[in-house]
C-alpha positions in Angstrom: 2.9 -15.8 -3.4 2.0 -13.5 -0.1 -1.2 -12.1 0.5 -2.4 -9.3 3.1 -5.6 -8.2 4.1 -6.1 -4.5 4.1 -9.2 -3.2 6.4 -10.9 0.4 5.7 -13.7 1.2 8.4 -16.0 -1.7 7.2 -14.5 -2.9 4.3 -11.5 -5.7 3.9 -9.1 -6.3 1.0 -6.9 -9.0 -0.5 -3.9 -7.9 -1.5 -1.0 -9.9 -3.1 2.7 -8.9 -3.2 5.0 -9.0 -5.8 8.1 -10.2 -3.6 9.6 -11.2 -7.1 9.2 -8.2 -8.9 10.0 -5.9 -6.2 11.5 -7.4 -3.4 12.9 -4.3 -1.5 9.7 -2.5 -1.7 7.6 -5.6 -0.4 10.0 -6.1 2.2 10.3 -2.2 3.3 6.2 -2.2 3.0 6.4 -5.2 5.1 8.9 -3.6 7.7 6.1 -0.7 8.4 3.1 -2.7 9.1 0.7 -2.1 11.1 0.3 1.1 9.1 -2.5 3.3 9.9 -3.5 6.3 7.8 -6.6 7.9 6.8 -7.7 7.7 2.9 -9.0 10.0 0.7 -11.8 8.6 -1.9 -11.0 9.9 -5.9 -14.1 9.2 -7.6 -14.0 11.9 -10.0 -11.0 10.1 -11.6 -12.8 6.2 -11.3 -13.1 4.0 -8.2 -10.2 4.7 -6.2 -8.6 5.8 -3.2 -5.5 6.8 -2.0 -3.4 7.5 1.3 -2.1 10.9 1.5 1.7 10.4 2.5 3.0 14.2 2.5 6.8 14.5 2.6 7.2 10.4 3.9 10.3 8.8 1.9 10.9 5.3 2.2 14.4 6.0 0.9 13.7 3.3 -2.0 14.5 3.6 -6.0 11.9 2.4 -8.6 11.4 -1.3 -8.8 9.9 -3.2 -11.9 
């Protein structure tokens, strides 16, 4: 199992890569690091944030 640290401003989050269940997605994500973008807080739909990606395409099919 592989873990990452995600830094967003003063906050640090621990993330787990699902290497067995989504190996292509994980590999593509790791190729893109370091990844920097803005996040948008979405309190109106719960405690969450998202990263606006626009037309960005990672050229992968769905896994798992």
